[in-house]
SENU-878189 format. One record per residue: residue in three letters; x, y, z of N, C-alpha, C, O in turn. Coordinates in steps of 0.1 Angstrom, whole numbers, plus 5000, padded with zeros to 4 digits. Example, Ala and Ser with C-alpha at 12.3 -4.5 7.8 and 13.67 -1.06 7.14 Angstrom:
<pts>
+-----+------+------+------+------+------+------+------+------+------+------+------+------+
:  aa :   nu :   nv :   nw :  cau :  cav :  caw :   cu :   cv :   cw :   ou :   ov :   ow :
+-----+------+------+------+------+------+------+------+------+------+------+------+------+
: ALA : 5132 : 4943 : 5078 : 5123 : 4955 : 5078 : 5132 : 4967 : 5078 : 5142 : 4967 : 5085 :
: SER : 5128 : 4978 : 5071 : 5137 : 4989 : 5071 : 5129 : 5000 : 5079 : 5134 : 5011 : 5080 :
+-----+------+------+------+------+------+------+------+------+------+------+------+------+
</pts>
This chain:
<pts>
+-----+------+------+------+------+------+------+------+------+------+------+------+------+
:  aa :   nu :   nv :   nw :  cau :  cav :  caw :   cu :   cv :   cw :   ou :   ov :   ow :
+-----+------+------+------+------+------+------+------+------+------+------+------+------+
: MET : 4770 : 3506 : 7755 : 4769 : 3500 : 7769 : 4782 : 3503 : 7776 : 4782 : 3506 : 7788 :
: THR : 4794 : 3501 : 7770 : 4806 : 3503 : 7776 : 4808 : 3518 : 7780 : 4813 : 3521 : 7791 :
: ALA : 4804 : 3527 : 7770 : 4806 : 3541 : 7773 : 4797 : 3545 : 7785 : 4801 : 3554 : 7793 :
: PHE : 4785 : 3540 : 7786 : 4776 : 3543 : 7797 : 4782 : 3539 : 7810 : 4781 : 3546 : 7820 :
: SER : 4788 : 3527 : 7811 : 4794 : 3522 : 7823 : 4806 : 3530 : 7827 : 4808 : 3533 : 7839 :
: THR : 4814 : 3534 : 7817 : 4825 : 3543 : 7820 : 4821 : 3556 : 7826 : 4827 : 3562 : 7835 :
: LEU : 4810 : 3562 : 7820 : 4805 : 3575 : 7824 : 4800 : 3574 : 7838 : 4802 : 3583 : 7846 :
: SER : 4793 : 3563 : 7841 : 4787 : 3561 : 7855 : 4798 : 3559 : 7865 : 4797 : 3565 : 7876 :
: SER : 4809 : 3552 : 7861 : 4820 : 3550 : 7871 : 4827 : 3564 : 7873 : 4831 : 3567 : 7885 :
: THR : 4829 : 3571 : 7863 : 4835 : 3584 : 7864 : 4827 : 3594 : 7873 : 4832 : 3600 : 7882 :
: SER : 4814 : 3593 : 7871 : 4805 : 3602 : 7878 : 4805 : 3598 : 7893 : 4804 : 3606 : 7902 :
: LEU : 4805 : 3584 : 7895 : 4805 : 3579 : 7909 : 4818 : 3583 : 7916 : 4818 : 3587 : 7928 :
: ALA : 4829 : 3582 : 7909 : 4842 : 3586 : 7915 : 4842 : 3601 : 7919 : 4847 : 3604 : 7929 :
: ARG : 4836 : 3609 : 7910 : 4836 : 3623 : 7913 : 4827 : 3626 : 7926 : 4831 : 3634 : 7934 :
: ARG : 4816 : 3619 : 7927 : 4807 : 3621 : 7938 : 4814 : 3617 : 7951 : 4813 : 3623 : 7961 :
: ILE : 4821 : 3605 : 7950 : 4829 : 3601 : 7962 : 4839 : 3611 : 7966 : 4841 : 3613 : 7978 :
: ARG : 4847 : 3616 : 7956 : 4857 : 3626 : 7959 : 4851 : 3638 : 7965 : 4856 : 3644 : 7975 :
: GLY : 4839 : 3642 : 7960 : 4832 : 3654 : 7966 : 4827 : 3652 : 7980 : 4829 : 3661 : 7988 :
: VAL : 4822 : 3640 : 7983 : 4818 : 3637 : 7996 : 4830 : 3637 : 8006 : 4829 : 3642 : 8017 :
: PHE : 4841 : 3631 : 8001 : 4853 : 3630 : 8009 : 4858 : 3644 : 8012 : 4862 : 3647 : 8024 :
: ALA : 4859 : 3652 : 8002 : 4864 : 3666 : 8004 : 4855 : 3674 : 8014 : 4860 : 3682 : 8022 :
: GLY : 4842 : 3671 : 8013 : 4832 : 3678 : 8022 : 4835 : 3673 : 8037 : 4835 : 3682 : 8046 :
: TRP : 4837 : 3661 : 8039 : 4840 : 3656 : 8052 : 4853 : 3661 : 8058 : 4854 : 3665 : 8069 :
: VAL : 4863 : 3662 : 8049 : 4876 : 3668 : 8053 : 4874 : 3682 : 8057 : 4880 : 3687 : 8068 :
: LEU : 4866 : 3690 : 8050 : 4864 : 3704 : 8053 : 4856 : 3705 : 8066 : 4860 : 3714 : 8074 :
: LEU : 4846 : 3697 : 8068 : 4839 : 3697 : 8081 : 4847 : 3694 : 8093 : 4846 : 3700 : 8103 :
: LEU : 4856 : 3684 : 8091 : 4865 : 3680 : 8102 : 4875 : 3691 : 8105 : 4878 : 3693 : 8117 :
: SER : 4879 : 3698 : 8095 : 4889 : 3709 : 8097 : 4882 : 3720 : 8104 : 4888 : 3726 : 8113 :
: VAL : 4870 : 3724 : 8100 : 4863 : 3734 : 8107 : 4860 : 3731 : 8121 : 4861 : 3739 : 8130 :
: ALA : 4856 : 3718 : 8123 : 4853 : 3714 : 8137 : 4866 : 3714 : 8146 : 4865 : 3718 : 8158 :
: ALA : 4877 : 3711 : 8140 : 4890 : 3711 : 8148 : 4893 : 3725 : 8151 : 4898 : 3728 : 8162 :
: ILE : 4891 : 3735 : 8142 : 4894 : 3749 : 8145 : 4884 : 3754 : 8155 : 4888 : 3761 : 8164 :
: ALA : 4871 : 3751 : 8154 : 4862 : 3755 : 8164 : 4864 : 3750 : 8177 : 4861 : 3756 : 8188 :
: ALA : 4869 : 3737 : 8178 : 4871 : 3731 : 8191 : 4882 : 3738 : 8199 : 4881 : 3737 : 8212 :
: ASP : 4891 : 3743 : 8193 : 4902 : 3750 : 8200 : 4904 : 3764 : 8194 : 4911 : 3766 : 8185 :
: SER : 4897 : 3774 : 8201 : 4898 : 3788 : 8196 : 4908 : 3796 : 8204 : 4907 : 3808 : 8205 :
: SER : 4918 : 3789 : 8209 : 4928 : 3796 : 8217 : 4936 : 3805 : 8208 : 4939 : 3802 : 8197 :
: ARG : 4939 : 3817 : 8214 : 4947 : 3827 : 8206 : 4954 : 3837 : 8215 : 4951 : 3838 : 8227 :
: ILE : 4964 : 3843 : 8209 : 4970 : 3854 : 8217 : 4964 : 3867 : 8213 : 4965 : 3872 : 8201 :
: ALA : 4956 : 3873 : 8222 : 4949 : 3885 : 8219 : 4957 : 3897 : 8218 : 4955 : 3906 : 8210 :
: HIS : 4968 : 3898 : 8226 : 4977 : 3910 : 8225 : 4990 : 3905 : 8231 : 4992 : 3897 : 8240 :
: ALA : 5001 : 3911 : 8224 : 5014 : 3908 : 8229 : 5023 : 3920 : 8225 : 5022 : 3925 : 8214 :
: GLU : 5032 : 3923 : 8234 : 5042 : 3934 : 8232 : 5054 : 3932 : 8240 : 5054 : 3927 : 8251 :
: ILE : 5065 : 3937 : 8235 : 5078 : 3938 : 8242 : 5081 : 3953 : 8245 : 5081 : 3961 : 8235 :
: VAL : 5083 : 3956 : 8257 : 5086 : 3970 : 8261 : 5099 : 3970 : 8270 : 5103 : 3960 : 8276 :
: ALA : 5104 : 3982 : 8270 : 5116 : 3984 : 8279 : 5112 : 3983 : 8294 : 5102 : 3989 : 8298 :
: GLY : 5119 : 3976 : 8301 : 5117 : 3975 : 8316 : 5129 : 3977 : 8323 : 5140 : 3982 : 8318 :
: GLU : 5129 : 3974 : 8336 : 5140 : 3977 : 8345 : 5151 : 3967 : 8341 : 5150 : 3955 : 8344 :
: GLY : 5162 : 3971 : 8336 : 5174 : 3963 : 8333 : 5173 : 3955 : 8320 : 5182 : 3947 : 8317 :
: GLY : 5163 : 3958 : 8312 : 5161 : 3950 : 8300 : 5148 : 3952 : 8293 : 5142 : 3963 : 8294 :
: TYR : 5143 : 3941 : 8287 : 5130 : 3942 : 8280 : 5121 : 3931 : 8286 : 5125 : 3920 : 8290 :
: VAL : 5108 : 3935 : 8287 : 5098 : 3926 : 8293 : 5087 : 3924 : 8283 : 5085 : 3932 : 8274 :
: LEU : 5080 : 3913 : 8285 : 5069 : 3909 : 8276 : 5056 : 3911 : 8284 : 5055 : 3906 : 8296 :
: ASN : 5046 : 3917 : 8278 : 5032 : 3917 : 8283 : 5023 : 3910 : 8272 : 5025 : 3913 : 8260 :
: ALA : 5014 : 3902 : 8277 : 5006 : 3895 : 8267 : 4993 : 3891 : 8274 : 4992 : 3888 : 8286 :
: ASP : 4982 : 3890 : 8266 : 4969 : 3885 : 8270 : 4966 : 3873 : 8261 : 4965 : 3874 : 8249 :
: ILE : 4963 : 3862 : 8268 : 4961 : 3849 : 8261 : 4946 : 3846 : 8263 : 4940 : 3847 : 8274 :
: GLU : 4940 : 3841 : 8252 : 4927 : 3835 : 8253 : 4928 : 3820 : 8251 : 4930 : 3815 : 8240 :
: LEU : 4927 : 3813 : 8262 : 4929 : 3798 : 8262 : 4916 : 3791 : 8263 : 4908 : 3793 : 8272 :
: ASP : 4913 : 3782 : 8253 : 4900 : 3775 : 8253 : 4903 : 3761 : 8260 : 4906 : 3752 : 8254 :
: LEU : 4900 : 3761 : 8273 : 4902 : 3749 : 8281 : 4890 : 3740 : 8280 : 4879 : 3744 : 8285 :
: ASN : 4891 : 3729 : 8273 : 4879 : 3720 : 8271 : 4875 : 3712 : 8283 : 4883 : 3711 : 8293 :
: PRO : 4863 : 3706 : 8283 : 4858 : 3699 : 8294 : 4867 : 3687 : 8298 : 4868 : 3684 : 8310 :
: ARG : 4875 : 3681 : 8289 : 4884 : 3670 : 8293 : 4895 : 3675 : 8302 : 4898 : 3668 : 8312 :
: LEU : 4900 : 3687 : 8299 : 4911 : 3692 : 8308 : 4906 : 3697 : 8321 : 4912 : 3696 : 8331 :
: ILE : 4894 : 3703 : 8321 : 4888 : 3708 : 8333 : 4885 : 3696 : 8342 : 4887 : 3697 : 8354 :
: GLU : 4880 : 3685 : 8337 : 4877 : 3673 : 8345 : 4890 : 3667 : 8350 : 4890 : 3663 : 8362 :
: ALA : 4900 : 3667 : 8342 : 4913 : 3662 : 8346 : 4919 : 3669 : 8359 : 4923 : 3663 : 8368 :
: VAL : 4919 : 3682 : 8358 : 4925 : 3690 : 8369 : 4916 : 3689 : 8382 : 4922 : 3689 : 8393 :
: THR : 4903 : 3688 : 8380 : 4894 : 3687 : 8392 : 4895 : 3673 : 8398 : 4892 : 3671 : 8410 :
: ARG : 4900 : 3664 : 8391 : 4902 : 3650 : 8396 : 4917 : 3648 : 8402 : 4920 : 3637 : 8405 :
: GLY : 4924 : 3659 : 8402 : 4938 : 3658 : 8408 : 4949 : 3657 : 8399 : 4961 : 3655 : 8404 :
: ILE : 4947 : 3658 : 8386 : 4958 : 3658 : 8376 : 4963 : 3672 : 8374 : 4956 : 3680 : 8369 :
: ALA : 4976 : 3674 : 8377 : 4981 : 3688 : 8375 : 4983 : 3690 : 8360 : 4988 : 3682 : 8352 :
: LEU : 4979 : 3702 : 8356 : 4981 : 3706 : 8342 : 4993 : 3716 : 8341 : 4994 : 3726 : 8349 :
: HIS : 5001 : 3714 : 8331 : 5013 : 3722 : 8329 : 5011 : 3730 : 8316 : 5008 : 3724 : 8305 :
: PHE : 5015 : 3743 : 8316 : 5014 : 3751 : 8304 : 5027 : 3758 : 8303 : 5035 : 3759 : 8312 :
: VAL : 5030 : 3762 : 8290 : 5043 : 3769 : 8288 : 5041 : 3780 : 8278 : 5034 : 3778 : 8267 :
: ALA : 5047 : 3792 : 8281 : 5047 : 3803 : 8271 : 5061 : 3802 : 8265 : 5071 : 3802 : 8272 :
: GLU : 5062 : 3802 : 8252 : 5075 : 3801 : 8245 : 5077 : 3813 : 8236 : 5068 : 3818 : 8229 :
: LEU : 5088 : 3819 : 8238 : 5092 : 3832 : 8231 : 5105 : 3830 : 8223 : 5115 : 3824 : 8229 :
: VAL : 5105 : 3834 : 8211 : 5117 : 3834 : 8203 : 5119 : 3848 : 8196 : 5110 : 3853 : 8190 :
: ILE : 5131 : 3854 : 8198 : 5134 : 3866 : 8191 : 5146 : 3863 : 8182 : 5156 : 3858 : 8186 :
: GLU : 5144 : 3867 : 8169 : 5154 : 3864 : 8159 : 5158 : 3877 : 8151 : 5150 : 3886 : 8150 :
: GLN : 5170 : 3877 : 8147 : 5176 : 3888 : 8139 : 5176 : 3883 : 8125 : 5183 : 3874 : 8121 :
: PRO : 5168 : 3890 : 8116 : 5168 : 3886 : 8102 : 5181 : 3888 : 8095 : 5188 : 3897 : 8098 :
: ARG : 5185 : 3878 : 8086 : 5197 : 3879 : 8079 : 5194 : 3876 : 8064 : 5189 : 3865 : 8061 :
: TRP : 5197 : 3885 : 8055 : 5194 : 3884 : 8041 : 5202 : 3873 : 8035 : 5198 : 3867 : 8025 :
: TYR : 5214 : 3870 : 8040 : 5223 : 3861 : 8034 : 5223 : 3847 : 8039 : 5229 : 3838 : 8034 :
: TRP : 5215 : 3845 : 8050 : 5214 : 3832 : 8057 : 5202 : 3831 : 8064 : 5193 : 3839 : 8064 :
: LEU : 5200 : 3820 : 8072 : 5188 : 3818 : 8080 : 5189 : 3828 : 8092 : 5199 : 3833 : 8096 :
: ASN : 5177 : 3832 : 8097 : 5176 : 3841 : 8108 : 5184 : 3836 : 8120 : 5185 : 3824 : 8122 :
: LYS : 5190 : 3845 : 8127 : 5198 : 3842 : 8139 : 5189 : 3843 : 8152 : 5184 : 3854 : 8155 :
: ALA : 5187 : 3832 : 8159 : 5180 : 3832 : 8171 : 5188 : 3839 : 8182 : 5199 : 3835 : 8186 :
: VAL : 5183 : 3851 : 8187 : 5190 : 3859 : 8197 : 5185 : 3855 : 8211 : 5193 : 3855 : 8220 :
: VAL : 5172 : 3853 : 8212 : 5166 : 3850 : 8225 : 5156 : 3838 : 8224 : 5148 : 3838 : 8214 :
: GLU : 5157 : 3829 : 8232 : 5148 : 3818 : 8233 : 5144 : 3815 : 8248 : 5153 : 3811 : 8256 :
: ARG : 5132 : 3819 : 8251 : 5128 : 3818 : 8266 : 5115 : 3810 : 8267 : 5107 : 3809 : 8258 :
: GLU : 5113 : 3804 : 8279 : 5101 : 3797 : 8283 : 5097 : 3801 : 8297 : 5105 : 3803 : 8305 :
: LEU : 5084 : 3802 : 8298 : 5078 : 3805 : 8312 : 5068 : 3794 : 8315 : 5058 : 3792 : 8307 :
: SER : 5071 : 3786 : 8326 : 5063 : 3775 : 8329 : 5052 : 3778 : 8339 : 5054 : 3785 : 8348 :
: TYR : 5040 : 3771 : 8337 : 5029 : 3773 : 8346 : 5024 : 3759 : 8350 : 5025 : 3749 : 8343 :
: ARG : 5018 : 3758 : 8362 : 5013 : 3745 : 8367 : 5000 : 3749 : 8375 : 5000 : 3757 : 8384 :
: ILE : 4989 : 3742 : 8371 : 4977 : 3744 : 8378 : 4973 : 3730 : 8385 : 4973 : 3720 : 8378 :
: SER : 4970 : 3730 : 8398 : 4966 : 3718 : 8404 : 4955 : 3721 : 8414 : 4953 : 3732 : 8418 :
: TYR : 4947 : 3710 : 8417 : 4936 : 3712 : 8426 : 4939 : 3704 : 8439 : 4944 : 3693 : 8439 :
: HIS : 4936 : 3711 : 8451 : 4938 : 3705 : 8464 : 4924 : 3702 : 8470 : 4917 : 3712 : 8474 :
: ALA : 4921 : 3690 : 8471 : 4908 : 3686 : 8476 : 4905 : 3690 : 8490 : 4894 : 3693 : 8494 :
: ILE : 4915 : 3690 : 8499 : 4913 : 3693 : 8513 : 4909 : 3707 : 8515 : 4900 : 3710 : 8522 :
: THR : 4916 : 3716 : 8508 : 4913 : 3731 : 8509 : 4903 : 3735 : 8499 : 4898 : 3747 : 8499 :
: ARG : 4900 : 3726 : 8489 : 4891 : 3730 : 8478 : 4895 : 3742 : 8471 : 4887 : 3751 : 8468 :
: SER : 4908 : 3743 : 8468 : 4913 : 3755 : 8461 : 4923 : 3750 : 8450 : 4927 : 3739 : 8449 :
: TYR : 4925 : 3759 : 8441 : 4933 : 3757 : 8429 : 4946 : 3764 : 8431 : 4946 : 3776 : 8435 :
: ARG : 4957 : 3758 : 8429 : 4970 : 3764 : 8430 : 4977 : 3766 : 8417 : 4978 : 3757 : 8409 :
: LEU : 4981 : 3779 : 8415 : 4988 : 3782 : 8402 : 5002 : 3785 : 8406 : 5005 : 3794 : 8414 :
: SER : 5011 : 3778 : 8399 : 5026 : 3780 : 8401 : 5031 : 3786 : 8388 : 5029 : 3781 : 8377 :
: ILE : 5038 : 3798 : 8389 : 5045 : 3804 : 8378 : 5059 : 3805 : 8381 : 5064 : 3813 : 8389 :
: GLY : 5067 : 3796 : 8375 : 5081 : 3795 : 8379 : 5082 : 3791 : 8394 : 5077 : 3780 : 8397 :
: ASN : 5088 : 3799 : 8402 : 5089 : 3796 : 8416 : 5079 : 3803 : 8425 : 5079 : 3802 : 8437 :
: LEU : 5069 : 3810 : 8419 : 5059 : 3817 : 8426 : 5046 : 3809 : 8426 : 5043 : 3802 : 8417 :
: HIS : 5039 : 3809 : 8438 : 5027 : 3801 : 8439 : 5016 : 3810 : 8445 : 5018 : 3819 : 8453 :
: GLN : 5004 : 3808 : 8440 : 4992 : 3815 : 8445 : 4980 : 3806 : 8444 : 4978 : 3798 : 8435 :
: SER : 4971 : 3807 : 8455 : 4959 : 3798 : 8456 : 4947 : 3806 : 8452 : 4946 : 3818 : 8454 :
: PHE : 4937 : 3799 : 8446 : 4925 : 3806 : 8441 : 4913 : 3797 : 8445 : 4914 : 3785 : 8446 :
: GLU : 4902 : 3803 : 8447 : 4890 : 3796 : 8451 : 4883 : 3789 : 8439 : 4876 : 3779 : 8441 :
: SER : 4886 : 3794 : 8427 : 4880 : 3788 : 8415 : 4890 : 3786 : 8404 : 4900 : 3792 : 8404 :
: LEU : 4887 : 3777 : 8395 : 4896 : 3774 : 8384 : 4896 : 3786 : 8375 : 4907 : 3789 : 8369 :
: ASP : 4885 : 3792 : 8373 : 4884 : 3804 : 8364 : 4893 : 3815 : 8368 : 4900 : 3821 : 8360 :
: SER : 4894 : 3817 : 8381 : 4903 : 3828 : 8387 : 4917 : 3824 : 8384 : 4925 : 3833 : 8380 :
: ALA : 4921 : 3812 : 8386 : 4935 : 3808 : 8383 : 4938 : 3809 : 8368 : 4949 : 3813 : 8365 :
: LEU : 4929 : 3805 : 8360 : 4931 : 3806 : 8345 : 4932 : 3821 : 8341 : 4941 : 3824 : 8332 :
: ARG : 4924 : 3829 : 8346 : 4925 : 3844 : 8342 : 4938 : 3849 : 8346 : 4944 : 3857 : 8338 :
: THR : 4943 : 3846 : 8357 : 4957 : 3851 : 8361 : 4967 : 3845 : 8352 : 4977 : 3852 : 8348 :
: MET : 4966 : 3832 : 8349 : 4976 : 3826 : 8340 : 4977 : 3832 : 8327 : 4987 : 3833 : 8320 :
: GLN : 4965 : 3837 : 8322 : 4964 : 3842 : 8308 : 4968 : 3856 : 8307 : 4967 : 3862 : 8296 :
: ARG : 4972 : 3863 : 8318 : 4977 : 3877 : 8317 : 4992 : 3877 : 8321 : 4996 : 3877 : 8333 :
: ILE : 5000 : 3877 : 8311 : 5014 : 3877 : 8313 : 5019 : 3892 : 8314 : 5016 : 3900 : 8305 :
: ARG : 5025 : 3895 : 8326 : 5029 : 3909 : 8328 : 5043 : 3909 : 8333 : 5048 : 3902 : 8342 :
: ASN : 5051 : 3918 : 8327 : 5065 : 3921 : 8331 : 5074 : 3909 : 8331 : 5082 : 3907 : 8340 :
: TRP : 5072 : 3900 : 8321 : 5081 : 3888 : 8320 : 5094 : 3893 : 8314 : 5095 : 3897 : 8302 :
: HIS : 5105 : 3893 : 8322 : 5118 : 3897 : 8318 : 5123 : 3887 : 8307 : 5126 : 3875 : 8311 :
: VAL : 5124 : 3891 : 8295 : 5128 : 3882 : 8284 : 5143 : 3883 : 8280 : 5148 : 3874 : 8274 :
: THR : 5149 : 3895 : 8282 : 5162 : 3896 : 8278 : 5168 : 3909 : 8284 : 5161 : 3918 : 8288 :
: ASP : 5182 : 3909 : 8286 : 5189 : 3920 : 8291 : 5189 : 3931 : 8280 : 5187 : 3929 : 8269 :
: ARG : 5192 : 3943 : 8285 : 5192 : 3955 : 8276 : 5203 : 3954 : 8265 : 5200 : 3958 : 8254 :
: ASP : 5214 : 3948 : 8268 : 5225 : 3948 : 8258 : 5224 : 3936 : 8248 : 5233 : 3935 : 8240 :
: THR : 5214 : 3928 : 8250 : 5212 : 3917 : 8241 : 5207 : 3921 : 8227 : 5211 : 3916 : 8217 :
: LEU : 5198 : 3931 : 8227 : 5192 : 3936 : 8215 : 5198 : 3950 : 8211 : 5200 : 3959 : 8220 :
: GLU : 5202 : 3951 : 8199 : 5208 : 3964 : 8194 : 5198 : 3974 : 8191 : 5189 : 3972 : 8183 :
: PRO : 5199 : 3986 : 8197 : 5189 : 3997 : 8194 : 5189 : 4000 : 8179 : 5199 : 4001 : 8172 :
: GLY : 5177 : 4002 : 8173 : 5175 : 4006 : 8159 : 5176 : 3994 : 8150 : 5174 : 3996 : 8138 :
: VAL : 5178 : 3982 : 8155 : 5178 : 3970 : 8146 : 5165 : 3963 : 8148 : 5160 : 3961 : 8159 :
: SER : 5159 : 3959 : 8136 : 5146 : 3952 : 8136 : 5147 : 3937 : 8140 : 5156 : 3930 : 8134 :
: TYR : 5139 : 3932 : 8148 : 5139 : 3918 : 8152 : 5125 : 3912 : 8150 : 5115 : 3918 : 8151 :
: ASP : 5126 : 3899 : 8146 : 5113 : 3891 : 8145 : 5110 : 3884 : 8158 : 5119 : 3877 : 8163 :
: VAL : 5098 : 3886 : 8163 : 5094 : 3880 : 8175 : 5083 : 3870 : 8173 : 5074 : 3872 : 8165 :
: ALA : 5083 : 3858 : 8180 : 5073 : 3848 : 8179 : 5069 : 3843 : 8193 : 5078 : 3841 : 8201 :
: LEU : 5056 : 3842 : 8196 : 5052 : 3838 : 8209 : 5040 : 3828 : 8207 : 5032 : 3830 : 8199 :
: ARG : 5040 : 3818 : 8216 : 5029 : 3809 : 8216 : 5027 : 3804 : 8230 : 5036 : 3805 : 8239 :
: PHE : 5015 : 3799 : 8233 : 5011 : 3794 : 8246 : 5004 : 3781 : 8244 : 4995 : 3780 : 8236 :
: ARG : 5009 : 3770 : 8252 : 5003 : 3757 : 8249 : 5003 : 3749 : 8262 : 5011 : 3751 : 8272 :
: HIS : 4995 : 3738 : 8262 : 4995 : 3728 : 8272 : 5006 : 3719 : 8270 : 5008 : 3713 : 8259 :
: ASP : 5015 : 3717 : 8280 : 5027 : 3709 : 8279 : 5023 : 3694 : 8282 : 5024 : 3690 : 8294 :
: THR : 5019 : 3687 : 8272 : 5015 : 3673 : 8274 : 5027 : 3664 : 8279 : 5024 : 3653 : 8285 :
: ALA : 5039 : 3668 : 8277 : 5051 : 3660 : 8281 : 5052 : 3659 : 8296 : 5059 : 3651 : 8302 :
: GLN : 5045 : 3669 : 8303 : 5045 : 3669 : 8318 : 5034 : 3660 : 8324 : 5033 : 3659 : 8336 :
: LEU : 5025 : 3655 : 8316 : 5014 : 3647 : 8321 : 5020 : 3633 : 8326 : 5031 : 3629 : 8322 :
: PRO : 5013 : 3627 : 8335 : 5017 : 3613 : 8339 : 5017 : 3604 : 8327 : 5010 : 3606 : 8317 :
: LYS : 5026 : 3594 : 8327 : 5029 : 3586 : 8315 : 5016 : 3580 : 8309 : 5015 : 3581 : 8296 :
: PRO : 5006 : 3575 : 8316 : 4995 : 3569 : 8309 : 4987 : 3580 : 8301 : 4981 : 3577 : 8291 :
: PHE : 4987 : 3592 : 8306 : 4979 : 3603 : 8300 : 4987 : 3608 : 8288 : 4981 : 3613 : 8278 :
: GLN : 5000 : 3607 : 8288 : 5008 : 3611 : 8276 : 5005 : 3602 : 8264 : 5004 : 3608 : 8253 :
: VAL : 5002 : 3590 : 8266 : 4998 : 3581 : 8255 : 4985 : 3585 : 8250 : 4983 : 3585 : 8238 :
: THR : 4975 : 3588 : 8259 : 4962 : 3592 : 8255 : 4963 : 3605 : 8247 : 4956 : 3607 : 8238 :
: ALA : 4972 : 3614 : 8252 : 4973 : 3628 : 8246 : 4977 : 3627 : 8231 : 4974 : 3635 : 8223 :
: ILE : 4985 : 3616 : 8228 : 4990 : 3615 : 8214 : 4978 : 3612 : 8205 : 4978 : 3617 : 8193 :
: ALA : 4968 : 3605 : 8209 : 4957 : 3601 : 8201 : 4945 : 3610 : 8202 : 4936 : 3609 : 8194 :
: SER : 4945 : 3620 : 8211 : 4934 : 3628 : 8213 : 4937 : 3643 : 8212 : 4947 : 3647 : 8219 :
: ARG : 4930 : 3651 : 8204 : 4932 : 3665 : 8204 : 4928 : 3673 : 8216 : 4931 : 3684 : 8218 :
: ASP : 4920 : 3666 : 8225 : 4915 : 3672 : 8237 : 4926 : 3677 : 8246 : 4924 : 3686 : 8254 :
: TRP : 4937 : 3670 : 8245 : 4948 : 3673 : 8254 : 4958 : 3683 : 8248 : 4966 : 3690 : 8256 :
: THR : 4958 : 3685 : 8235 : 4967 : 3694 : 8228 : 4961 : 3708 : 8226 : 4958 : 3712 : 8215 :
: VAL : 4959 : 3715 : 8237 : 4954 : 3729 : 8236 : 4965 : 3739 : 8235 : 4975 : 3738 : 8242 :
: GLY : 4963 : 3749 : 8227 : 4973 : 3759 : 8226 : 4970 : 3769 : 8215 : 4961 : 3767 : 8207 :
: THR : 4978 : 3779 : 8214 : 4977 : 3789 : 8204 : 4986 : 3787 : 8192 : 4996 : 3779 : 8194 :
: ASP : 4984 : 3793 : 8181 : 4994 : 3793 : 8171 : 5005 : 3803 : 8174 : 5003 : 3811 : 8184 :
: TRP : 5015 : 3803 : 8167 : 5026 : 3813 : 8169 : 5021 : 3827 : 8165 : 5016 : 3829 : 8154 :
: GLN : 5022 : 3836 : 8174 : 5019 : 3850 : 8171 : 5032 : 3857 : 8168 : 5042 : 3856 : 8175 :
: ARG : 5033 : 3863 : 8156 : 5045 : 3869 : 8151 : 5044 : 3884 : 8149 : 5034 : 3889 : 8144 :
: TRP : 5054 : 3891 : 8152 : 5055 : 3906 : 8150 : 5069 : 3910 : 8150 : 5078 : 3903 : 8153 :
: THR : 5071 : 3923 : 8145 : 5084 : 3929 : 8144 : 5086 : 3939 : 8156 : 5078 : 3946 : 8160 :
: PHE : 5098 : 3938 : 8162 : 5102 : 3946 : 8173 : 5114 : 3954 : 8170 : 5124 : 3949 : 8165 :
: LEU : 5113 : 3967 : 8173 : 5124 : 3976 : 8170 : 5128 : 3983 : 8184 : 5122 : 3992 : 8188 :
: PRO : 5139 : 3978 : 8190 : 5144 : 3983 : 8203 : 5148 : 3998 : 8201 : 5154 : 4002 : 8191 :
: GLY : 5144 : 4006 : 8211 : 5148 : 4020 : 8211 : 5160 : 4022 : 8219 : 5165 : 4013 : 8226 :
: VAL : 5165 : 4034 : 8219 : 5176 : 4038 : 8228 : 5171 : 4041 : 8242 : 5163 : 4050 : 8244 :
: VAL : 5175 : 4032 : 8252 : 5170 : 4034 : 8265 : 5180 : 4042 : 8273 : 5192 : 4038 : 8274 :
: THR : 5176 : 4053 : 8278 : 5185 : 4062 : 8286 : 5183 : 4059 : 8301 : 5172 : 4057 : 8306 :
: SER : 5194 : 4058 : 8308 : 5194 : 4055 : 8322 : 5189 : 4067 : 8330 : 5192 : 4078 : 8326 :
: LYS : 5181 : 4065 : 8341 : 5176 : 4076 : 8349 : 5186 : 4080 : 8360 : 5184 : 4089 : 8368 :
+-----+------+------+------+------+------+------+------+------+------+------+------+------+
</pts>
């Protein structure tokens, strides 16, 4: 009788663990599916006076954020770039750390969306148009030519995210408890080898 009770308890515990593991897996898959934002393409190339970044972002803006901006709440996004020089004897050395800020807002009087990139502003008739422009980073000057040594390999990391710290205070509290507000990509990492740039 005792052996039977022990076996039943063990079997029940295994079933509970199995169900719990299944729920954790489902929640993880749902969380991944809910935000499929990613960096589709990114590269650093030589530009005028230094190096520039070009990137294509796929940002999954959920209904909560779409509703927020159409109701007059400005959404802030940020592209974050880090360039590091690997060091075998110590931690990598951060050579470049840059941010590019975006702001999308809706103007009810003109029924237009305004996209601000740094100090530049542009108006759009639809939110989709503003988002498409925001997700195409072109010729972002990330560093001067003499910052990176030609022929030396550097590790580059880039991500794009909704900056919840720029939300009004009541919404910042909500953002802490809800994944709907924390939209963004994972870090995209690659190796960059600067070449010798000859002046024209």
